[in-house]
C-alpha positions in Angstrom: 0.0 0.0 0.0 1.2 3.5 -0.8 2.1 5.7 2.2 0.9 9.0 0.7 2.0 11.0 3.6 5.6 9.7 3.2 5.4 10.1 -0.6 4.2 13.7 -0.2 7.4 14.7 1.5 9.3 13.9 -1.7 7.6 16.9 -3.3 8.9 20.3 -2.2 5.8 22.0 -3.7 3.8 20.7 -0.7 6.4 21.9 1.8 5.9 25.4 0.3 2.1 25.1 0.2 1.1 22.8 3.1 -2.7 23.3 2.5 -2.6 22.7 -1.2 -4.9 20.1 -2.6 -3.4 19.5 -6.1 -5.8 17.7 -8.4 -4.4 18.6 -11.8 -1.8 15.9 -12.6 -3.4 15.6 -16.0 -2.0 19.0 -16.9 1.4 18.6 -15.2 2.8 16.8 -12.1 4.7 18.3 -9.2 8.3 17.3 -9.3 9.9 15.1 -6.6 13.1 16.2 -4.9 15.0 13.4 -6.7 14.2 15.0 -10.1 15.0 18.5 -9.0 18.3 17.3 -7.5 19.3 15.5 -10.7 18.7 18.6 -12.8 20.5 20.8 -10.3 23.5 18.4 -10.2 23.8 18.6 -14.0 23.7 22.4 -13.9 26.2 22.7 -11.0 28.6 19.8 -11.7 28.5 19.3 -15.5 26.8 22.1 -17.5 28.4 21.1 -20.8 26.9 20.1 -24.1 26.4 16.6 -25.4 27.8 14.8 -28.5 30.4 17.5 -29.1 33.2 18.1 -26.6 36.1 15.7 -26.3 37.1 16.8 -22.8 36.1 14.8 -19.7 33.2 16.9 -18.5 31.5 16.9 -21.9 32.1 13.2 -22.3 30.6 12.6 -18.9 27.6 14.6 -19.8 27.1 12.7 -23.0 27.4 9.4 -21.2 24.7 10.4 -18.6 22.5 11.7 -21.4 22.7 8.6 -23.5 22.2 6.4 -20.4 18.8 8.0 -20.0 18.0 7.1 -23.7 18.7 3.5 -22.8 16.7 3.8 -19.6 13.7 5.1 -21.6 14.0 2.3 -24.1 13.8 -0.3 -21.3 11.0 1.6 -19.5 8.7 1.4 -22.6 9.8 -2.0 -23.9 11.6 -0.7 -27.0 14.1 -3.0 -28.7 16.9 -0.5 -28.9 17.9 3.0 -27.6 18.1 3.9 -31.3 14.3 4.0 -31.3 14.2 6.9 -28.8 14.1 10.5 -30.0 14.2 13.3 -27.4 11.9 16.2 -28.0 10.4 19.1 -26.0 7.2 17.2 -25.2 4.3 15.2 -26.6 3.2 18.2 -28.8 6.6 18.4 -30.4 6.8 14.6 -30.8 3.5 14.4 -32.6 4.3 17.4 -34.8 7.7 15.8 -35.6 5.8 12.6 -36.5 3.6 14.5 -38.9 6.6 16.4 -40.5 8.6 13.2 -40.9 5.7 11.3 -42.5 4.4 14.1 -44.8 6.9 13.5 -47.6 6.0 9.8 -47.6 2.3 10.5 -48.5 1.0 10.2 -52.0 -2.3 11.2 -53.6 -5.0 8.8 -52.8 -3.7 8.1 -49.3 -5.8 9.1 -46.3 -5.3 9.7 -42.5 -7.6 8.6 -39.7 -7.8 10.0 -36.2 -10.6 10.3 -33.6 -12.9 12.9 -32.2 -11.6 12.5 -28.7 -8.0 13.5 -29.4 -6.0 16.2 -27.6 -5.2 19.1 -29.9 -1.6 17.8 -30.1 -2.9 14.7 -31.9 -5.5 16.3 -34.1 -4.1 19.7 -35.3 -1.0 18.3 -36.9 -3.1 15.9 -39.0 -5.7 18.6 -39.7 -2.9 20.9 -41.0 -1.2 18.2 -43.0 -4.5 17.4 -44.7 -5.2 21.1 -45.3 -1.8 21.8 -46.8 -2.2 18.7 -49.1 -5.6 20.0 -50.4 -3.8 23.3 -51.4 -1.1 21.4 -53.2 1.6 22.6 -50.8 3.1 19.1 -50.2 5.4 17.5 -52.6 4.0 14.5 -54.5 0.6 14.8 -52.8 -2.8 16.3 -53.4 -5.9 16.0 -51.4 -5.0 13.7 -48.5 -8.3 13.5 -46.7 -8.6 13.3 -42.9 -11.2 10.9 -41.6 -12.5 11.4 -38.0 -13.7 8.4 -35.9 -16.5 9.1 -33.3 -16.3 8.0 -29.7 -18.7 5.7 -27.8 -20.9 6.8 -24.9 -18.4 5.5 -22.4 -15.7 7.6 -24.0 -13.6 5.1 -25.9 -12.8 5.0 -29.6 -15.5 3.4 -31.7 -13.2 0.6 -32.9 -15.7 -1.0 -35.3 -16.1 2.3 -37.2 -12.4 2.8 -37.2 -11.7 -0.7 -38.7 -14.4 -0.2 -41.3 -12.6 2.8 -42.7 -9.2 1.0 -43.0 -8.4 0.1 -46.6 -5.3 -0.2 -48.9 -4.9 3.6 -48.9 -5.0 4.2 -45.2 -1.5 5.6 -44.6 -1.7 6.9 -41.0 -3.9 6.2 -38.0 -3.3 8.5 -34.9 -5.1 7.7 -31.6 -4.7 8.2 -27.9 -4.0 5.5 -25.4 -6.1 7.3 -22.7 -8.5 10.2 -23.1 -7.5 13.3 -21.3 -11.2 14.2 -20.9 -13.1 10.9 -20.5 -10.3 9.2 -18.6 -11.1 6.0 -20.6 -8.3 3.7 -21.6 -8.4 2.5 -25.2 -7.5 -1.2 -26.0 -4.5 -0.2 -28.0 -3.1 -3.7 -28.5 -6.4 -5.0 -29.9 -7.0 -1.9 -32.0 -3.6 -2.1 -33.7 -3.9 -5.8 -34.3 -7.2 -5.3 -36.1 -5.6 -2.4 -38.1 -2.8 -4.7 -39.1 -5.2 -7.4 -40.2 -6.8 -4.9 -42.6 -3.7 -3.1 -43.8 -0.2 -4.1 -42.5 1.3 -1.1 -44.1 -0.6 1.5 -42.1 1.5 3.5 -39.8 -0.1 3.7 -36.3 0.8 6.6 -34.0 -0.2 6.6 -30.3 -0.4 9.6 -28.0 0.5 8.1 -24.6 0.8 11.4 -22.7 -1.9 10.5 -20.2 -0.7 6.9 -19.9 2.9 7.5 -19.0 3.4 7.6 -15.2 0.2 5.8 -14.5 0.4 2.5 -16.4 3.3 0.6 -17.8 3.9 1.2 -21.5 5.0 -1.7 -23.7 5.5 -0.5 -27.3 6.4 -4.1 -28.4 3.1 -5.5 -27.2 1.2 -2.6 -28.7 3.0 -3.0 -32.0 2.7 0.8 -32.5 5.0 2.4 -35.1 5.4 5.8 -33.3 4.5 6.6 -29.6 4.7 10.1 -28.0 4.7 11.1 -24.4 6.0 13.9 -22.1 8.2 13.9 -19.0 6.2 16.5 -17.0 3.1 14.2 -16.8 5.2 11.5 -15.2 6.9 13.5 -12.5 9.7 14.6 -14.7 10.7 18.1 -15.9 8.8 20.3 -18.4 10.3 20.8 -21.8 11.3 17.2 -22.4 9.4 14.5 -24.3 9.9 11.3 -26.2 9.0 10.1 -29.7 9.5 6.3 -30.0 9.8 5.0 -33.5 10.4 1.5 -34.8 14.0 1.5 -36.0 13.0 0.0 -39.4 10.6 3.0 -39.9 13.0 5.7 -38.6 15.7 4.5 -41.0 13.4 5.3 -44.0 12.6 8.9 -42.9 14.6 12.0 -43.5 15.2 14.8 -40.9 13.1 17.9 -41.1 15.1 20.1 -38.7 18.7 20.8 -39.5 21.7 22.2 -37.6 24.4 21.2 -35.2 24.8 17.7 -33.8 22.9 15.8 -36.4 25.3 15.9 -39.4 28.3 13.8 -40.3 29.5 15.8 -43.3 27.8 19.1 -44.1 30.1 19.6 -47.2 29.2 16.3 -48.8 26.9 16.2 -51.8 24.3 15.2 -50.8 24.8 16.1 -47.1 25.6 13.2 -45.0 23.5 13.0 -41.8 23.9 10.8 -38.7 21.9 7.7 -38.2 18.6 7.7 -36.3 17.8 8.9 -33.7 20.6 11.5 -33.8 19.6 12.9 -37.2 16.3 14.0 -35.7 17.8 15.9 -32.8 19.3 19.0 -34.3 20.7 21.6 -31.9 21.3 21.5 -28.2 18.7 19.4 -26.4 17.2 20.0 -23.0 20.1 18.2 -21.3 19.1 18.9 -17.7 15.5 17.9 -18.5 16.5 14.5 -20.0 18.7 13.8 -16.9 15.7 14.8 -14.8 13.5 12.4 -16.8 15.9 9.6 -16.0 15.4 10.4 -12.3 11.6 10.5 -12.7 11.7 7.0 -14.3 13.8 5.7 -11.4 11.3 7.3 -8.9 8.3 5.6 -10.7 10.0 2.2 -10.9 10.9 2.3 -7.2 7.2 2.8 -6.3 6.0 0.4 -8.9 3.0 0.6 -11.3 1.0 -2.0 -9.4 1.1 0.2 -6.3 0.4 3.3 -8.3 -2.6 1.7 -10.0 -4.1 0.4 -6.8 -3.8 3.9 -5.2 -5.5 5.6 -8.2 -8.3 3.1 -8.3 -9.1 3.6 -4.7 -9.2 7.4 -5.2 -11.3 7.0 -8.3 -13.8 4.7 -6.6 -14.1 7.0 -3.6 -14.4 10.2 -5.7 -17.0 8.8 -8.0 -19.0 7.5 -5.1 -18.8 10.8 -3.1 -19.7 13.0 -6.0 -22.8 11.0 -6.7 -23.8 10.7 -3.1 -23.6 14.4 -2.6 -24.8 15.8 -5.9 -27.0 13.2 -7.3 -28.6 14.0 -10.7 -27.1 17.5 -10.5 -23.7 16.2 -11.5 -22.9 14.7 -14.9 -19.8 12.6 -15.1 -18.2 11.8 -18.4 -16.9 8.4 -19.3 -17.3 4.9 -18.1 -18.3 3.7 -14.6 -16.0 0.7 -15.0 -12.9 1.6 -12.9 -10.8 -1.0 -14.7 -11.3 1.0 -17.9 -10.5 4.3 -16.3 -7.2 6.2 -15.8 -6.8 8.5 -12.8 -9.0 11.4 -13.9 -12.7 12.4 -13.8 -14.3 15.2 -15.9 -17.8 16.4 -15.0 -20.3 19.3 -15.1 -22.5 20.5 -12.3 -25.9 22.1 -12.8 -26.0 25.8 -12.4 -22.3 26.3 -11.9 -20.0 26.9 -14.9 -16.8 24.9 -14.6 -14.7 28.0 -14.7 -16.5 29.5 -11.7 -16.2 26.2 -9.9 -12.4 26.0 -10.5 -11.9 29.6 -9.4 -13.9 29.2 -6.2 -12.1 25.9 -5.4 -8.8 27.6 -6.2 -9.5 30.3 -3.6 -9.5 27.5 -1.0 -6.2 25.9 -2.2 -8.0 23.2 -4.2 -6.5 23.0 -7.7 -8.6 21.5 -10.5 -8.7 22.0 -14.3 -11.6 23.7 -16.1 -12.2 24.3 -19.8 -12.0 22.2 -23.0 -8.7 20.6 -21.9 -7.3 21.1 -25.4 -10.0 18.8 -26.8 -12.4 21.3 -28.4 -13.8 18.8 -30.9 -14.8 16.4 -28.1 -16.5 19.1 -26.1 -18.3 20.6 -29.2 -19.5 17.1 -30.1 -21.1 16.8 -26.6 -22.5 20.3 -26.7 -20.4 21.4 -23.8 -18.5 24.7 -23.5 -16.3 23.3 -20.7 -16.0 20.6 -18.1 -14.3 20.5 -14.7 -11.5 17.9 -14.4 -10.0 16.2 -11.4 -6.8 14.2 -12.0 -4.8 12.3 -9.4 -1.2 11.8 -8.6 0.6 9.5 -6.2 0.6 12.3 -3.5 -3.2 12.6 -3.4 -5.0 11.3 -0.3 -8.6 10.4 0.7 -8.5 13.7 2.7 -7.9 15.5 -0.6 -11.1 13.9 -1.9 -13.1 15.0 1.1 -11.8 18.6 0.8 -12.8 18.5 -2.9 -16.3 17.5 -1.9 -16.6 20.1 0.8 -15.3 22.7 -1.7 -17.9 21.8 -4.3 -20.6 22.0 -1.6 -19.4 25.5 -0.6 -19.5 26.6 -4.2 -23.1 25.2 -4.6 -24.1 27.1 -1.5 -22.5 30.3 -2.8 -24.4 30.1 -6.1 -27.7 29.0 -4.5 -27.7 32.1 -2.2 -26.5 34.6 -4.8 -29.0 37.4 -5.5 -29.3 38.3 -9.2 -27.7 41.6 -10.2 -31.0 42.9 -11.6 -33.5 41.3 -9.3 -35.9 44.3 -9.7 -36.5 47.2 -12.0 
């Protein structure tokens, strides 16, 4: 069992803000002391570039940096560290995926994604399709984008997805866990069914909400490209991963050029390094990558079985307490099946706008998210302008849940007793 009070002491944020109830891990996680210390050690004791200097400090930095690449490969079940590209986050990873794949598309191909995606996994494909329709991509014209609906419980409508797969389906982009519904999608099964229809389809998985909460096994998934961020798994901001199957990466050409990714800039044609280094032009976020390694060590020390048990307990308690206290006034998105849920809950409450609720809770040191959560298409499809979202981390406690419930009750009371601004004329 997770000792949350002990775990909480690993996070300096809570020492600075003892009364804080932080329920926004889906946006970013607080950083444990181990991660902060790893970044500080790099800045204080190394502070040199990677892959360039031949003096001892720079060589030591490169060794530490590349050790994290190997660590990430093991963490997600990749076959080789050469399948790990460091980026600035999930958004950068998915945009890089789109940029790398754009030159491989041909007229008649099409792309499939879903209506429940985060903007990071919808806008790159929307823009790619738009540019192709204007004839702005080489060798391509009119690459349509097909959108798959979601089910009532908030998962991808897999049958509709598979029905659209044909010999011209070039790319399928989907999320492992919805950042609004909290529903886990059966990625292994979906990809297997895609492969049965078209083995040549490239499948891209947004795993941003999965990392740090569930183990990721890219080999079991059989995904071609997988993106996630460090800051949603207790690591630093500004660092992310794009996993790519080595056989695929070796067929793709870099889209960003500069230092560190070239062998001979004077050759004709220019000779670039092998993957993944050819996709990492310029100086990376070195301290962030080293901090990411510390975050992975932190997670592995706790263990995903322990993390999952803790989150399921909080989910069960929160769903129960919300319904007990607010009945048919509260509308919870997603499935009631805890086994299919990640550690987040989105909801609306009658007569209180989510923005107002978040602001009132915030004034009492209870931090939740409110808005469209970078998933406008999903919200518009449901006819919602916004939802409130609670998302858990390993530091959250049952006491946090009770404070949330009390805070929502106080907000309800405040709105119930408010006098209209123009009650009489």
